[in-house]
PyMOL Python script that loads the backbone (N, CA, C, O; Angstrom):
from pymol import cmd

cmd.read_pdbstr("""\
ATOM      1  N   MET A   1      84.653 104.483 129.792  1.00  0.00           N
ATOM      2  CA  MET A   1      84.395 103.516 130.822  1.00  0.00           C
ATOM      3  C   MET A   1      84.183 104.232 132.133  1.00  0.00           C
ATOM      4  O   MET A   1      84.587 105.381 132.306  1.00  0.00           O
ATOM      5  N   ARG A   2      83.547 103.542 133.048  1.00  0.00           N
ATOM      6  CA  ARG A   2      83.280 104.114 134.362  1.00  0.00           C
ATOM      7  C   ARG A   2      84.044 103.328 135.425  1.00  0.00           C
ATOM      8  O   ARG A   2      84.167 102.106 135.342  1.00  0.00           O
ATOM      9  N   TYR A   3      84.553 104.048 136.422  1.00  0.00           N
ATOM     10  CA  TYR A   3      85.265 103.422 137.531  1.00  0.00           C
ATOM     11  C   TYR A   3      85.088 104.275 138.773  1.00  0.00           C
ATOM     12  O   TYR A   3      84.506 105.357 138.706  1.00  0.00           O
ATOM     13  N   VAL A   4      85.587 103.796 139.906  1.00  0.00           N
ATOM     14  CA  VAL A   4      85.452 104.518 141.171  1.00  0.00           C
ATOM     15  C   VAL A   4      86.842 104.833 141.702  1.00  0.00           C
ATOM     16  O   VAL A   4      87.706 103.959 141.768  1.00  0.00           O
ATOM     17  N   ARG A   5      87.044 106.070 142.075  1.00  0.00           N
ATOM     18  CA  ARG A   5      88.306 106.468 142.707  1.00  0.00           C
ATOM     19  C   ARG A   5      87.970 107.387 143.874  1.00  0.00           C
ATOM     20  O   ARG A   5      87.201 108.335 143.716  1.00  0.00           O
ATOM     21  N   ASP A   6      88.531 107.117 145.022  1.00  0.00           N
ATOM     22  CA  ASP A   6      88.242 107.867 146.251  1.00  0.00           C
ATOM     23  C   ASP A   6      86.737 107.923 146.505  1.00  0.00           C
ATOM     24  O   ASP A   6      86.199 108.963 146.886  1.00  0.00           O
ATOM     25  N   ASN A   7      86.060 106.782 146.286  1.00  0.00           N
ATOM     26  CA  ASN A   7      84.618 106.638 146.484  1.00  0.00           C
ATOM     27  C   ASN A   7      83.784 107.593 145.626  1.00  0.00           C
ATOM     28  O   ASN A   7      82.637 107.888 145.960  1.00  0.00           O
ATOM     29  N   LYS A   8      84.362 108.079 144.515  1.00  0.00           N
ATOM     30  CA  LYS A   8      83.637 108.944 143.595  1.00  0.00           C
ATOM     31  C   LYS A   8      83.607 108.287 142.219  1.00  0.00           C
ATOM     32  O   LYS A   8      84.636 107.799 141.750  1.00  0.00           O
ATOM     33  N   PRO A   9      82.448 108.265 141.565  1.00  0.00           N
ATOM     34  CA  PRO A   9      82.393 107.704 140.213  1.00  0.00           C
ATOM     35  C   PRO A   9      83.188 108.580 139.244  1.00  0.00           C
ATOM     36  O   PRO A   9      83.099 109.807 139.283  1.00  0.00           O
ATOM     37  N   GLN A  10      83.960 107.936 138.380  1.00  0.00           N
ATOM     38  CA  GLN A  10      84.786 108.641 137.404  1.00  0.00           C
ATOM     39  C   GLN A  10      84.565 108.019 136.026  1.00  0.00           C
ATOM     40  O   GLN A  10      83.998 106.932 135.916  1.00  0.00           O
ATOM     41  N   THR A  11      85.007 108.699 134.996  1.00  0.00           N
ATOM     42  CA  THR A  11      85.007 108.119 133.655  1.00  0.00           C
ATOM     43  C   THR A  11      86.425 108.189 133.117  1.00  0.00           C
ATOM     44  O   THR A  11      87.198 109.073 133.485  1.00  0.00           O
ATOM     45  N   GLY A  12      86.756 107.256 132.250  1.00  0.00           N
ATOM     46  CA  GLY A  12      88.089 107.208 131.650  1.00  0.00           C
ATOM     47  C   GLY A  12      88.004 106.535 130.297  1.00  0.00           C
ATOM     48  O   GLY A  12      86.919 106.394 129.734  1.00  0.00           O
ATOM     49  N   ALA A  13      89.140 106.122 129.774  1.00  0.00           N
ATOM     50  CA  ALA A  13      89.176 105.507 128.441  1.00  0.00           C
ATOM     51  C   ALA A  13      90.248 104.429 128.381  1.00  0.00           C
ATOM     52  O   ALA A  13      91.205 104.430 129.155  1.00  0.00           O
ATOM     53  N   ILE A  14      90.060 103.513 127.445  1.00  0.00           N
ATOM     54  CA  ILE A  14      91.044 102.488 127.135  1.00  0.00           C
ATOM     55  C   ILE A  14      91.480 102.696 125.699  1.00  0.00           C
ATOM     56  O   ILE A  14      90.647 102.891 124.813  1.00  0.00           O
ATOM     57  N   CYS A  15      92.771 102.655 125.468  1.00  0.00           N
ATOM     58  CA  CYS A  15      93.325 102.807 124.124  1.00  0.00           C
ATOM     59  C   CYS A  15      94.169 101.573 123.809  1.00  0.00           C
ATOM     60  O   CYS A  15      94.947 101.114 124.646  1.00  0.00           O
ATOM     61  N   VAL A  16      94.009 101.039 122.595  1.00  0.00           N
ATOM     62  CA  VAL A  16      94.814  99.913 122.142  1.00  0.00           C
ATOM     63  C   VAL A  16      95.469 100.356 120.831  1.00  0.00           C
ATOM     64  O   VAL A  16      94.775 100.650 119.858  1.00  0.00           O
ATOM     65  N   ALA A  17      96.788 100.403 120.806  1.00  0.00           N
ATOM     66  CA  ALA A  17      97.513 100.870 119.621  1.00  0.00           C
ATOM     67  C   ALA A  17      98.801 100.081 119.463  1.00  0.00           C
ATOM     68  O   ALA A  17      99.286  99.464 120.411  1.00  0.00           O
ATOM     69  N   LEU A  18      99.346 100.107 118.258  1.00  0.00           N
ATOM     70  CA  LEU A  18     100.622  99.438 118.032  1.00  0.00           C
ATOM     71  C   LEU A  18     101.729 100.141 118.781  1.00  0.00           C
ATOM     72  O   LEU A  18     101.720 101.364 118.921  1.00  0.00           O
ATOM     73  N   ASN A  19     102.672  99.375 119.256  1.00  0.00           N
ATOM     74  CA  ASN A  19     103.850  99.898 119.936  1.00  0.00           C
ATOM     75  C   ASN A  19     104.634 100.788 118.987  1.00  0.00           C
ATOM     76  O   ASN A  19     104.644 100.545 117.780  1.00  0.00           O
ATOM     77  N   LYS A  20     105.297 101.822 119.515  1.00  0.00           N
ATOM     78  CA  LYS A  20     106.094 102.720 118.672  1.00  0.00           C
ATOM     79  C   LYS A  20     107.199 101.984 117.943  1.00  0.00           C
ATOM     80  O   LYS A  20     107.513 102.311 116.798  1.00  0.00           O
ATOM     81  N   ASP A  21     107.788 101.003 118.584  1.00  0.00           N
ATOM     82  CA  ASP A  21     108.859 100.234 117.951  1.00  0.00           C
ATOM     83  C   ASP A  21     108.240  99.176 117.046  1.00  0.00           C
ATOM     84  O   ASP A  21     107.845  98.108 117.514  1.00  0.00           O
ATOM     85  N   ILE A  22     108.157  99.466 115.775  1.00  0.00           N
ATOM     86  CA  ILE A  22     107.463  98.608 114.818  1.00  0.00           C
ATOM     87  C   ILE A  22     108.065  97.207 114.755  1.00  0.00           C
ATOM     88  O   ILE A  22     107.372  96.254 114.401  1.00  0.00           O
ATOM     89  N   ARG A  23     109.352  97.072 115.094  1.00  0.00           N
ATOM     90  CA  ARG A  23     110.010  95.766 115.047  1.00  0.00           C
ATOM     91  C   ARG A  23     109.455  94.813 116.095  1.00  0.00           C
ATOM     92  O   ARG A  23     109.491  93.597 115.909  1.00  0.00           O
ATOM     93  N   GLU A  24     108.945  95.352 117.187  1.00  0.00           N
ATOM     94  CA  GLU A  24     108.411  94.513 118.258  1.00  0.00           C
ATOM     95  C   GLU A  24     107.077  93.884 117.883  1.00  0.00           C
ATOM     96  O   GLU A  24     106.740  92.814 118.390  1.00  0.00           O
ATOM     97  N   ARG A  25     106.315  94.524 117.008  1.00  0.00           N
ATOM     98  CA  ARG A  25     105.003  94.037 116.575  1.00  0.00           C
ATOM     99  C   ARG A  25     104.117  93.703 117.775  1.00  0.00           C
ATOM    100  O   ARG A  25     103.462  92.662 117.811  1.00  0.00           O
ATOM    101  N   LYS A  26     104.111  94.600 118.747  1.00  0.00           N
ATOM    102  CA  LYS A  26     103.291  94.423 119.942  1.00  0.00           C
ATOM    103  C   LYS A  26     102.297  95.572 120.035  1.00  0.00           C
ATOM    104  O   LYS A  26     102.502  96.639 119.456  1.00  0.00           O
ATOM    105  N   ALA A  27     101.232  95.339 120.763  1.00  0.00           N
ATOM    106  CA  ALA A  27     100.239  96.376 121.001  1.00  0.00           C
ATOM    107  C   ALA A  27     100.393  96.906 122.423  1.00  0.00           C
ATOM    108  O   ALA A  27     100.740  96.168 123.344  1.00  0.00           O
ATOM    109  N   ASP A  28     100.130  98.183 122.579  1.00  0.00           N
ATOM    110  CA  ASP A  28     100.091  98.803 123.900  1.00  0.00           C
ATOM    111  C   ASP A  28      98.632  98.942 124.307  1.00  0.00           C
ATOM    112  O   ASP A  28      97.798  99.354 123.501  1.00  0.00           O
ATOM    113  N   ILE A  29      98.323  98.602 125.543  1.00  0.00           N
ATOM    114  CA  ILE A  29      96.991  98.805 126.102  1.00  0.00           C
ATOM    115  C   ILE A  29      97.148  99.873 127.177  1.00  0.00           C
ATOM    116  O   ILE A  29      97.911  99.706 128.128  1.00  0.00           O
ATOM    117  N   ILE A  30      96.421 100.963 127.015  1.00  0.00           N
ATOM    118  CA  ILE A  30      96.595 102.104 127.915  1.00  0.00           C
ATOM    119  C   ILE A  30      95.265 102.434 128.588  1.00  0.00           C
ATOM    120  O   ILE A  30      94.242 102.599 127.924  1.00  0.00           O
ATOM    121  N   PHE A  31      95.299 102.526 129.894  1.00  0.00           N
ATOM    122  CA  PHE A  31      94.154 102.907 130.721  1.00  0.00           C
ATOM    123  C   PHE A  31      94.341 104.375 131.064  1.00  0.00           C
ATOM    124  O   PHE A  31      95.332 104.732 131.702  1.00  0.00           O
ATOM    125  N   MET A  32      93.405 105.244 130.652  1.00  0.00           N
ATOM    126  CA  MET A  32      93.540 106.684 130.884  1.00  0.00           C
ATOM    127  C   MET A  32      92.431 107.166 131.804  1.00  0.00           C
ATOM    128  O   MET A  32      91.248 106.934 131.554  1.00  0.00           O
ATOM    129  N   GLY A  33      92.832 107.831 132.858  1.00  0.00           N
ATOM    130  CA  GLY A  33      91.858 108.391 133.780  1.00  0.00           C
ATOM    131  C   GLY A  33      91.252 109.651 133.217  1.00  0.00           C
ATOM    132  O   GLY A  33      91.871 110.337 132.404  1.00  0.00           O
ATOM    133  N   GLY A  34      90.053 109.956 133.642  1.00  0.00           N
ATOM    134  CA  GLY A  34      89.361 111.117 133.105  1.00  0.00           C
ATOM    135  C   GLY A  34      89.369 112.320 134.018  1.00  0.00           C
ATOM    136  O   GLY A  34      88.512 113.194 133.894  1.00  0.00           O
ATOM    137  N   GLU A  35      90.299 112.381 134.912  1.00  0.00           N
ATOM    138  CA  GLU A  35      90.359 113.499 135.851  1.00  0.00           C
ATOM    139  C   GLU A  35      91.052 114.702 135.222  1.00  0.00           C
ATOM    140  O   GLU A  35      91.645 114.599 134.148  1.00  0.00           O
ATOM    141  N   LYS A  36      90.972 115.840 135.901  1.00  0.00           N
ATOM    142  CA  LYS A  36      91.593 117.070 135.389  1.00  0.00           C
ATOM    143  C   LYS A  36      93.075 116.873 135.117  1.00  0.00           C
ATOM    144  O   LYS A  36      93.553 117.191 134.028  1.00  0.00           O
ATOM    145  N   ASP A  37      93.799 116.357 136.088  1.00  0.00           N
ATOM    146  CA  ASP A  37      95.227 116.101 135.908  1.00  0.00           C
ATOM    147  C   ASP A  37      95.361 114.726 135.248  1.00  0.00           C
ATOM    148  O   ASP A  37      95.498 113.706 135.925  1.00  0.00           O
ATOM    149  N   ALA A  38      95.318 114.722 133.926  1.00  0.00           N
ATOM    150  CA  ALA A  38      95.283 113.460 133.164  1.00  0.00           C
ATOM    151  C   ALA A  38      96.469 112.569 133.512  1.00  0.00           C
ATOM    152  O   ALA A  38      97.595 113.047 133.652  1.00  0.00           O
ATOM    153  N   TRP A  39      96.211 111.283 133.648  1.00  0.00           N
ATOM    154  CA  TRP A  39      97.228 110.282 133.942  1.00  0.00           C
ATOM    155  C   TRP A  39      96.876 109.048 133.147  1.00  0.00           C
ATOM    156  O   TRP A  39      95.738 108.894 132.702  1.00  0.00           O
ATOM    157  N   SER A  40      97.825 108.183 132.967  1.00  0.00           N
ATOM    158  CA  SER A  40      97.536 106.943 132.252  1.00  0.00           C
ATOM    159  C   SER A  40      98.446 105.837 132.754  1.00  0.00           C
ATOM    160  O   SER A  40      99.524 106.089 133.293  1.00  0.00           O
ATOM    161  N   TRP A  41      97.988 104.604 132.566  1.00  0.00           N
ATOM    162  CA  TRP A  41      98.742 103.410 132.922  1.00  0.00           C
ATOM    163  C   TRP A  41      98.873 102.569 131.668  1.00  0.00           C
ATOM    164  O   TRP A  41      97.870 102.265 131.023  1.00  0.00           O
ATOM    165  N   SER A  42     100.061 102.197 131.320  1.00  0.00           N
ATOM    166  CA  SER A  42     100.269 101.276 130.210  1.00  0.00           C
ATOM    167  C   SER A  42     100.426  99.879 130.798  1.00  0.00           C
ATOM    168  O   SER A  42     101.194  99.678 131.739  1.00  0.00           O
ATOM    169  N   VAL A  43      99.696  98.914 130.240  1.00  0.00           N
ATOM    170  CA  VAL A  43      99.771  97.552 130.747  1.00  0.00           C
ATOM    171  C   VAL A  43     100.359  96.643 129.679  1.00  0.00           C
ATOM    172  O   VAL A  43     100.243  96.925 128.487  1.00  0.00           O
ATOM    173  N   ARG A  44     100.990  95.556 130.102  1.00  0.00           N
ATOM    174  CA  ARG A  44     101.673  94.647 129.184  1.00  0.00           C
ATOM    175  C   ARG A  44     100.832  93.443 128.789  1.00  0.00           C
ATOM    176  O   ARG A  44     101.190  92.712 127.865  1.00  0.00           O
ATOM    177  N   SER A  45      99.715  93.229 129.482  1.00  0.00           N
ATOM    178  CA  SER A  45      98.908  92.043 129.195  1.00  0.00           C
ATOM    179  C   SER A  45      97.463  92.294 129.604  1.00  0.00           C
ATOM    180  O   SER A  45      97.155  93.237 130.332  1.00  0.00           O
ATOM    181  N   THR A  46      96.588  91.422 129.115  1.00  0.00           N
ATOM    182  CA  THR A  46      95.187  91.535 129.504  1.00  0.00           C
ATOM    183  C   THR A  46      95.009  91.194 130.986  1.00  0.00           C
ATOM    184  O   THR A  46      94.104  91.716 131.637  1.00  0.00           O
ATOM    185  N   THR A  47      95.855  90.334 131.512  1.00  0.00           N
ATOM    186  CA  THR A  47      95.798  90.005 132.945  1.00  0.00           C
ATOM    187  C   THR A  47      96.118  91.250 133.771  1.00  0.00           C
ATOM    188  O   THR A  47      95.439  91.542 134.756  1.00  0.00           O
ATOM    189  N   GLU A  48      97.138  91.967 133.370  1.00  0.00           N
ATOM    190  CA  GLU A  48      97.503  93.197 134.079  1.00  0.00           C
ATOM    191  C   GLU A  48      96.379  94.230 133.959  1.00  0.00           C
ATOM    192  O   GLU A  48      96.093  94.958 134.909  1.00  0.00           O
ATOM    193  N   LEU A  49      95.745  94.286 132.781  1.00  0.00           N
ATOM    194  CA  LEU A  49      94.610  95.197 132.606  1.00  0.00           C
ATOM    195  C   LEU A  49      93.473  94.810 133.549  1.00  0.00           C
ATOM    196  O   LEU A  49      92.884  95.675 134.196  1.00  0.00           O
ATOM    197  N   MET A  50      93.163  93.521 133.630  1.00  0.00           N
ATOM    198  CA  MET A  50      92.088  93.061 134.519  1.00  0.00           C
ATOM    199  C   MET A  50      92.387  93.437 135.971  1.00  0.00           C
ATOM    200  O   MET A  50      91.503  93.918 136.680  1.00  0.00           O
ATOM    201  N   ASN A  51      93.617  93.222 136.413  1.00  0.00           N
ATOM    202  CA  ASN A  51      93.987  93.572 137.784  1.00  0.00           C
ATOM    203  C   ASN A  51      93.830  95.073 138.027  1.00  0.00           C
ATOM    204  O   ASN A  51      93.377  95.484 139.095  1.00  0.00           O
ATOM    205  N   LEU A  52      94.202  95.888 137.046  1.00  0.00           N
ATOM    206  CA  LEU A  52      94.081  97.336 137.175  1.00  0.00           C
ATOM    207  C   LEU A  52      92.604  97.739 137.238  1.00  0.00           C
ATOM    208  O   LEU A  52      92.231  98.595 138.040  1.00  0.00           O
ATOM    209  N   LEU A  53      91.772  97.133 136.404  1.00  0.00           N
ATOM    210  CA  LEU A  53      90.342  97.456 136.404  1.00  0.00           C
ATOM    211  C   LEU A  53      89.694  97.070 137.729  1.00  0.00           C
ATOM    212  O   LEU A  53      88.838  97.794 138.237  1.00  0.00           O
ATOM    213  N   ILE A  54      90.096  95.938 138.289  1.00  0.00           N
ATOM    214  CA  ILE A  54      89.573  95.528 139.601  1.00  0.00           C
ATOM    215  C   ILE A  54      90.034  96.514 140.670  1.00  0.00           C
ATOM    216  O   ILE A  54      89.253  96.908 141.536  1.00  0.00           O
ATOM    217  N   LYS A  55      91.285  96.904 140.608  1.00  0.00           N
ATOM    218  CA  LYS A  55      91.829  97.862 141.585  1.00  0.00           C
ATOM    219  C   LYS A  55      91.039  99.169 141.568  1.00  0.00           C
ATOM    220  O   LYS A  55      90.783  99.758 142.618  1.00  0.00           O
ATOM    221  N   TRP A  56      90.650  99.625 140.357  1.00  0.00           N
ATOM    222  CA  TRP A  56      89.922 100.887 140.223  1.00  0.00           C
ATOM    223  C   TRP A  56      88.412 100.692 140.310  1.00  0.00           C
ATOM    224  O   TRP A  56      87.648 101.592 139.960  1.00  0.00           O
ATOM    225  N   LYS A  57      87.975  99.509 140.778  1.00  0.00           N
ATOM    226  CA  LYS A  57      86.568  99.221 141.045  1.00  0.00           C
ATOM    227  C   LYS A  57      85.675  99.403 139.822  1.00  0.00           C
ATOM    228  O   LYS A  57      84.589  99.975 139.913  1.00  0.00           O
ATOM    229  N   VAL A  58      86.149  98.910 138.673  1.00  0.00           N
ATOM    230  CA  VAL A  58      85.330  98.911 137.464  1.00  0.00           C
ATOM    231  C   VAL A  58      84.369  97.736 137.573  1.00  0.00           C
ATOM    232  O   VAL A  58      84.785  96.623 137.895  1.00  0.00           O
ATOM    233  N   SER A  59      83.099  97.971 137.309  1.00  0.00           N
ATOM    234  CA  SER A  59      82.085  96.922 137.467  1.00  0.00           C
ATOM    235  C   SER A  59      82.340  95.764 136.502  1.00  0.00           C
ATOM    236  O   SER A  59      83.033  95.916 135.496  1.00  0.00           O
ATOM    237  N   LEU A  60      81.768  94.608 136.831  1.00  0.00           N
ATOM    238  CA  LEU A  60      81.922  93.429 135.991  1.00  0.00           C
ATOM    239  C   LEU A  60      81.381  93.685 134.587  1.00  0.00           C
ATOM    240  O   LEU A  60      82.029  93.330 133.603  1.00  0.00           O
ATOM    241  N   GLU A  61      80.215  94.292 134.484  1.00  0.00           N
ATOM    242  CA  GLU A  61      79.633  94.585 133.164  1.00  0.00           C
ATOM    243  C   GLU A  61      80.536  95.513 132.358  1.00  0.00           C
ATOM    244  O   GLU A  61      80.718  95.319 131.156  1.00  0.00           O
ATOM    245  N   GLU A  62      81.091  96.506 133.010  1.00  0.00           N
ATOM    246  CA  GLU A  62      81.994  97.443 132.323  1.00  0.00           C
ATOM    247  C   GLU A  62      83.275  96.724 131.890  1.00  0.00           C
ATOM    248  O   GLU A  62      83.786  96.976 130.799  1.00  0.00           O
ATOM    249  N   ARG A  63      83.796  95.830 132.737  1.00  0.00           N
ATOM    250  CA  ARG A  63      84.987  95.059 132.368  1.00  0.00           C
ATOM    251  C   ARG A  63      84.717  94.189 131.154  1.00  0.00           C
ATOM    252  O   ARG A  63      85.569  94.075 130.273  1.00  0.00           O
ATOM    253  N   LYS A  64      83.533  93.570 131.095  1.00  0.00           N
ATOM    254  CA  LYS A  64      83.175  92.763 129.927  1.00  0.00           C
ATOM    255  C   LYS A  64      83.170  93.622 128.666  1.00  0.00           C
ATOM    256  O   LYS A  64      83.693  93.221 127.626  1.00  0.00           O
ATOM    257  N   ARG A  65      82.575  94.805 128.773  1.00  0.00           N
ATOM    258  CA  ARG A  65      82.512  95.715 127.631  1.00  0.00           C
ATOM    259  C   ARG A  65      83.910  96.147 127.191  1.00  0.00           C
ATOM    260  O   ARG A  65      84.199  96.224 125.997  1.00  0.00           O
ATOM    261  N   ILE A  66      84.770  96.426 128.166  1.00  0.00           N
ATOM    262  CA  ILE A  66      86.156  96.832 127.870  1.00  0.00           C
ATOM    263  C   ILE A  66      86.898  95.706 127.164  1.00  0.00           C
ATOM    264  O   ILE A  66      87.591  95.948 126.176  1.00  0.00           O
ATOM    265  N   PHE A  67      86.761  94.474 127.659  1.00  0.00           N
ATOM    266  CA  PHE A  67      87.479  93.361 127.035  1.00  0.00           C
ATOM    267  C   PHE A  67      86.933  93.027 125.653  1.00  0.00           C
ATOM    268  O   PHE A  67      87.683  92.568 124.791  1.00  0.00           O
ATOM    269  N   ASP A  68      85.636  93.249 125.426  1.00  0.00           N
ATOM    270  CA  ASP A  68      85.100  93.103 124.067  1.00  0.00           C
ATOM    271  C   ASP A  68      85.761  94.122 123.136  1.00  0.00           C
ATOM    272  O   ASP A  68      86.133  93.790 122.010  1.00  0.00           O
ATOM    273  N   PHE A  69      85.906  95.363 123.609  1.00  0.00           N
ATOM    274  CA  PHE A  69      86.558  96.402 122.817  1.00  0.00           C
ATOM    275  C   PHE A  69      88.019  96.048 122.547  1.00  0.00           C
ATOM    276  O   PHE A  69      88.482  96.137 121.410  1.00  0.00           O
ATOM    277  N   VAL A  70      88.745  95.646 123.594  1.00  0.00           N
ATOM    278  CA  VAL A  70      90.174  95.306 123.441  1.00  0.00           C
ATOM    279  C   VAL A  70      90.339  94.154 122.447  1.00  0.00           C
ATOM    280  O   VAL A  70      91.222  94.201 121.590  1.00  0.00           O
ATOM    281  N   ALA A  71      89.500  93.122 122.554  1.00  0.00           N
ATOM    282  CA  ALA A  71      89.593  91.983 121.637  1.00  0.00           C
ATOM    283  C   ALA A  71      89.353  92.418 120.194  1.00  0.00           C
ATOM    284  O   ALA A  71      90.091  92.019 119.293  1.00  0.00           O
ATOM    285  N   GLU A  72      88.332  93.227 119.975  1.00  0.00           N
ATOM    286  CA  GLU A  72      88.036  93.694 118.615  1.00  0.00           C
ATOM    287  C   GLU A  72      89.170  94.554 118.070  1.00  0.00           C
ATOM    288  O   GLU A  72      89.560  94.419 116.911  1.00  0.00           O
ATOM    289  N   ARG A  73      89.686  95.426 118.902  1.00  0.00           N
ATOM    290  CA  ARG A  73      90.786  96.312 118.464  1.00  0.00           C
ATOM    291  C   ARG A  73      92.033  95.494 118.130  1.00  0.00           C
ATOM    292  O   ARG A  73      92.711  95.795 117.148  1.00  0.00           O
ATOM    293  N   LEU A  74      92.350  94.473 118.916  1.00  0.00           N
ATOM    294  CA  LEU A  74      93.496  93.615 118.624  1.00  0.00           C
ATOM    295  C   LEU A  74      93.284  92.857 117.313  1.00  0.00           C
ATOM    296  O   LEU A  74      94.225  92.680 116.539  1.00  0.00           O
ATOM    297  N   ARG A  75      92.044  92.405 117.061  1.00  0.00           N
ATOM    298  CA  ARG A  75      91.742  91.734 115.783  1.00  0.00           C
ATOM    299  C   ARG A  75      91.980  92.675 114.611  1.00  0.00           C
ATOM    300  O   ARG A  75      92.548  92.270 113.597  1.00  0.00           O
ATOM    301  N   VAL A  76      91.557  93.911 114.738  1.00  0.00           N
ATOM    302  CA  VAL A  76      91.744  94.905 113.675  1.00  0.00           C
ATOM    303  C   VAL A  76      93.231  95.155 113.443  1.00  0.00           C
ATOM    304  O   VAL A  76      93.676  95.214 112.296  1.00  0.00           O
ATOM    305  N   LEU A  77      94.000  95.304 114.516  1.00  0.00           N
ATOM    306  CA  LEU A  77      95.438  95.551 114.370  1.00  0.00           C
ATOM    307  C   LEU A  77      96.139  94.382 113.693  1.00  0.00           C
ATOM    308  O   LEU A  77      97.020  94.595 112.860  1.00  0.00           O
ATOM    309  N   VAL A  78      95.769  93.161 114.030  1.00  0.00           N
ATOM    310  CA  VAL A  78      96.355  91.977 113.407  1.00  0.00           C
ATOM    311  C   VAL A  78      96.004  91.942 111.923  1.00  0.00           C
ATOM    312  O   VAL A  78      96.857  91.641 111.088  1.00  0.00           O
ATOM    313  N   ALA A  79      94.750  92.250 111.594  1.00  0.00           N
ATOM    314  CA  ALA A  79      94.311  92.249 110.195  1.00  0.00           C
ATOM    315  C   ALA A  79      95.054  93.304 109.383  1.00  0.00           C
ATOM    316  O   ALA A  79      95.361  93.077 108.213  1.00  0.00           O
ATOM    317  N   GLU A  80      95.350  94.458 109.989  1.00  0.00           N
ATOM    318  CA  GLU A  80      96.078  95.523 109.299  1.00  0.00           C
ATOM    319  C   GLU A  80      97.517  95.108 109.020  1.00  0.00           C
ATOM    320  O   GLU A  80      98.098  95.526 108.018  1.00  0.00           O
ATOM    321  N   GLU A  81      98.101  94.286 109.900  1.00  0.00           N
ATOM    322  CA  GLU A  81      99.490  93.854 109.720  1.00  0.00           C
ATOM    323  C   GLU A  81      99.616  92.703 108.718  1.00  0.00           C
ATOM    324  O   GLU A  81     100.676  92.507 108.124  1.00  0.00           O
ATOM    325  N   THR A  82      98.537  91.946 108.533  1.00  0.00           N
ATOM    326  CA  THR A  82      98.588  90.763 107.665  1.00  0.00           C
ATOM    327  C   THR A  82      98.536  91.195 106.204  1.00  0.00           C
ATOM    328  O   THR A  82      97.610  91.902 105.807  1.00  0.00           O
ATOM    329  N   PRO A  83      99.529  90.776 105.383  1.00  0.00           N
ATOM    330  CA  PRO A  83      99.491  91.156 103.973  1.00  0.00           C
ATOM    331  C   PRO A  83      98.320  90.484 103.263  1.00  0.00           C
ATOM    332  O   PRO A  83      97.958  89.347 103.566  1.00  0.00           O
ATOM    333  N   ALA A  84      97.743  91.205 102.321  1.00  0.00           N
ATOM    334  CA  ALA A  84      96.567  90.684 101.592  1.00  0.00           C
ATOM    335  C   ALA A  84      96.963  89.629 100.584  1.00  0.00           C
ATOM    336  O   ALA A  84      96.104  89.088  99.887  1.00  0.00           O
TER     337      ALA A  84
END
""", "prot")
cmd.dss("prot")
cmd.show_as("cartoon", "prot")
cmd.util.cbc("prot")
cmd.orient("prot")
């Protein structure tokens, strides 16, 4: 994904994975910056993710693409947890 930090265009990534504590059955959404000194933000909800993306000046089109990815990844995780 692309975002702006200190008026400079940057690239980063979004990761959606199951929480380490399997009993919680929750997913973690992680926003990772693409700078040399790698950093990341873990968010608890899609609302928090949206606020973070707005804060980092991610374009509307990029936000749409990110939320399409997050939705698909959450669907896959739910399908993996559901017994056949």
